[in-house]
N, C-alpha and C positions, 0 to 999 in steps of 0.2 A: 628075342627069339619068337618065331612063329610056329604054329602047329600046322599039321596037314589034316584038313584043308586050310588054305589061306583065306581068311574071312576079310573081305574088302568092304569098307563102308563109304558113305558119301557125306560131304559137307559142302553146303553152298551149291547144291545140284551137280556135284561132281559125277553123279550117276549118269548124266547125259553123255559121258564119254566112255562108259563101260564097254561099248562095242569095239572100242579101240584098245583100252587098257587091258581088258580080259585076254584078247589074243596075245598081246605083248607079255603078259604075265605067264600065260600057258607055254609060250616059247622059252621064257626065262626059266621056268620051273616045270619041265614036262611031266614030272611024276607027282605033281601037286594038283589037287582039286581047288578051283577058285570058287568061292561062295560069296553070297551077299545076304547074310542072315542078320537082320537088324535087331533080333532078340539076343544076340550074343556079342561080346566085345569084339571090336574090329582089330585085326592085326595090321591093317594098312588102310588109310583113308585117302580118297581122292577129293581134294578141296578145290572149289571153284568160286566164282564171284558172287553167286546169288544166295547168300546166306539168309536173306530175309524171306526166301521162299522155302527154306528147309530148316526146321528146328532139330538140332542134333545134341545128344548128350555129350558132356565133356569127354575128351579122349586124350590119351598120352602116348599113343602108338605113333610110329612113323607115318608121314603123309606126303603125298605128291600134290602139287598144284597144277591145275589145268586152266589155261586162259584161252577162251575163244574170242577175246577182244584184242585190241592193239596194245593194251597195257597189261601189266603183270597182276596176278592175284595177290591180295594182301595176305601175308603169312600170319600164322598164329603169333601172339605176342610172347608166348612161353619159349618157343623154339622154332627153328627154320625147317622148311621142307627138305626131304632127302633129294628131291628132284623137282624141277619145274618143266612142264610141257607148255611151250609158248607158241602162239601163232604169229608172232612178230619177232624180229631180231632185237635183242637188248644187249648192249655191250657190257662186258664185265660180269656176267651172271654165271656163277659156277653151277655145275650139275644141272645143265639145261639141255632140253631136247627141243629142237625146232621142228614143227610140223604145220604146214599152212592150213588155215581154217577150212578151206574147201574140202579137204580130205575128211574132216570130221563130219561134214554135212552130206557129202555125196561119195558113196563108195567107188563109183566109176563114172567119170565124166566122158560122155560119148555124144556124138551126133546121132540122129535117127538113122536106122539101118537103110531105109530107102534112099535112092539118089535125091539130092536136093536140086530143085530147079528154081531159078529166079522168076520164072513165069508164073509160079504158083503164089508168089508173095503179093497178096491183095492190098496189104496195108504197109505203111512205111516203118513205123516204130511203135513198140510197146514200152510204156514207162510205168512201173508198178512200185511205188515207194510211199511210205508214210513219213519218214524222216525228211525234213526240209533241208536240203543242202544247196547252197547258192549256185555252185558251178553246175550241178545237175539240172537245176531248174532253168538256168540261163540257156543251157544247150537245148532242153526240150522246148522251151517257149519259142526259140528261134526256129526250130524244126516245124513246130505247129503253125507258125506264121507262114512258112513257105510251103507246107504240105499238110492239108487237112486230115490225112489218114494217119496222123500221129496221135495216139491215144494214151491217156494217163489213167491208171486203174486204182491209184491210192489217193490218200489225202493230199499228197504233194502234187500240185498242178492238175487236180482232177478235171477231166473233160466230161461234158454231159452227154456226148453222142457216141459213146463207145459201142462197138458192134456186139459186145456181150459183157456180162458181169463177171468179175473175178473177186472172190472173197479174200480177205486178208490172210486166211489160213490156207489158201490154195497155192502158195508160192512153189511148192514141190510139184505142182501140176502144170507148171509153165510149159513143159515139153508137150503137153496135150493141147493147151489153149493158144499158144503163141506161134504155132507152126506156119501160119499164113502171114506173118510179119517178116519184113526184110531184116529189120534190126530189133534187138531187145537191149534196152539200156541196162548196163551192168556196172555203172560207176560206183565206186566204193563210198561208204560214209566217211571214211578217214583214209588218209594216205600215210602209211608208216612202213619202214623197212621190213620186208618179208610178209606183210599183211595182205593176204589174198583170200577172199571169202567165196562163198558158194555162188555169188551173183553171175560170174562169167560162166560157170558150169551149167546153170539153169538156162542161160541164153543159148549155149551150144546145144543142150539137150532139146531145145525147142526147134532146132534146125534153122536158127536165125544167126545173123552176124552180131556179136556182142559189140556194144559201144562201151569202151572201158576207160576208166581213169583210176589209177592206183599207183603202186610201186612198180615202175616200169621194169626195173632190173629183175624183180621176182616174176612178174607175169611173162616177160620175154624168156626167162629161163625155163618156164614150165610149159607155156603155150606158144604156138607158132604166130609170130607177129603178122603174117600174111592172112591170118584167119579172122582177125578182129580189127576194129577201128580204135586206135589208141588216141584219146583226146590230147594226150601230152605231146603228140606230134604236130599239133596245130597251134596257131598263135593264141587262141582263146577257145573256151567252150562253144561260143557262138560260131566261130569259124569251123569248128569240128562238126557242129550241127548242120551247117550249110553244106559241108562236104558230104555228110551222110545222106542228105536229101538228094543231092546230085547223083550219088552212087546208086541209090534206090531207083531213080528214074532211068539210069543207064543200065539195062539188064545185063549187058556183057560185063560191066565192071562189077556188078553185084555177084554175078556168077563166079567170078574169079575168087572172091572171098568165100563163097559157099563150097567151091571145089578144093580150096587149100586144106591140107591136113591140119587138124587142130594142134598136133604136136610134131616136133621134128627131132626129139631126143627121148631118152628114157626117164626123164625126171618125174613126170607124172606117174608113170608105172612104178617107179621106185617108192614113191610116197603111198600110192594106193595099195602096195603090198603089205602095209601095216596090218591088215586084217587076215592075211593068209600066209605070209612067209617072212623069214628074216632077211633084212637088208642091212648093209654096214651102217647106215645112218641111225639105226636103232640101238647101236652099241652102248651109248651112254645110259639108256634105260636098263639094259641087261646088266651092265657092270655095277651100277649103283644098287639095284635090287638084290643081286647076288651077294654083294658086300653087306647089305643090310640084313638079309636073311640067309646066313651061311648054312644053316641046318637044312634048308630046302634044296640046296645045290645037288 
């Protein structure tokens, strides 16, 4: 039984997803106030992976797990969660809600409002990663060999002659900094069914063409394949890198990518509505929470 207000706590930095779970809870219980008062016992806890970063008191209330990774959150040993919110598809998981990770990171994925012109793209590609992933580095190294205006801004494949500096904490400013690049590398750290992170969204926000490698079925369901270069369509990452350089040199080909709408259906809008309105994919959340807290219905 929960009181009004519904006090929601955090375990393992579940608070990182409050901007999504709070609107979901407010739609589920429109007459209930949602609070986050750490001085009072929680009625519901959002549990995520990063428990080493957050020390919480023991709790016995219902909890939801939130995973921003390609793998599930480890549940409490005492009892399971009432619901899992996962950013990848996991077979056989009951009471699960799928939501791609990009939605948690970026409320609205858009291109810049001004018209995009291939003629303004001074540099070929931006590569900003710390994690070293073999396929990503193979592609970038091949591009750099063929075209010197390919620049790496992180520890992975760092280049010494970058036209400007980009701090590790500035990834959400890519739309401001990468506007003069034809391509921005948006290849995922891992490929898993349903796993789609913020990388492609930041590339689009920069007004660049994303170079993407991830779960093709998911990215093609949400974004327009004509608007980004999918490494999976080539024989190897090196072949994809060579193709990207040739596209950047041919401004007519590059312009076709820049002119293509980033979406061709309503899938992205459906997911982005999580912060503002009800959509049918949210039903598992609503049903489980109302069953768990019937007094708040």
